[in-house]
C-alpha positions in Angstrom: -47.8 -39.0 52.3 -49.2 -35.6 53.1 -51.3 -33.5 50.7 -49.9 -30.1 49.9 -51.8 -27.5 51.9 -52.5 -24.1 50.2 -49.5 -21.8 50.7 -49.6 -18.5 52.6 -48.4 -15.2 51.1 -45.9 -12.8 52.5 -46.5 -9.1 52.0 -44.1 -6.7 53.7 -43.5 -8.2 57.2 -46.8 -10.0 57.5 -48.0 -13.4 56.4 -51.5 -13.9 55.0 -53.5 -17.2 54.7 -54.7 -18.5 51.4 -57.8 -16.7 50.2 -57.3 -13.9 52.8 -57.7 -10.3 51.6 -56.3 -7.0 53.0 -55.6 -3.4 52.3 -51.8 -3.1 52.0 -49.8 -0.8 54.3 -47.1 1.0 52.3 -44.7 3.2 54.3 -44.6 6.2 54.3 -48.2 6.5 52.9 -49.9 4.1 55.4 -52.8 1.9 54.6 -53.9 2.0 51.0 -57.7 1.8 51.4 -58.3 2.0 47.6 -56.2 -1.1 46.9 -57.3 -4.6 47.8 -54.8 -7.5 47.9 -55.5 -11.2 48.3 -53.5 -14.4 48.6 -54.0 -17.2 46.1 -51.9 -20.4 46.6 -48.8 -18.5 47.8 -49.1 -15.6 45.2 -50.2 -12.1 46.2 -52.5 -10.3 43.8 -53.5 -6.6 44.3 -55.9 -4.4 42.4 -56.9 -0.7 42.7 -60.6 -0.1 43.1 -62.1 0.8 39.8 -64.2 3.9 39.6 -66.6 5.1 37.0 -65.6 8.3 35.2 -67.0 11.5 36.8 -69.4 13.5 34.7 -69.1 16.7 36.7 -66.5 19.4 36.9 -66.0 19.4 40.8 -66.7 15.9 42.1 -66.7 15.2 45.9 -65.2 12.2 47.6 -67.1 12.3 50.9 -69.0 9.0 50.7 -66.2 7.0 49.1 -62.6 8.4 49.4 -61.5 6.2 46.5 -64.1 7.3 43.9 -65.3 10.8 43.2 -69.1 11.5 42.8 -71.0 14.5 41.7 -72.6 16.6 44.4 
């Protein structure tokens, strides 16, 4: 008898191994660098990067395109 191996996840046209993480590619937008997905026992989980609220009126996103920071 064989033990059940952790299952892979399918996202779009690609397969990902258990515990593998990636930034999803969503047509027509391309790679979503502010979202991280990961595979857990055959289930895909995704989460947007959380950013602290900006305390200024015109924040810049130079250092991190996902989160705005004050200049």
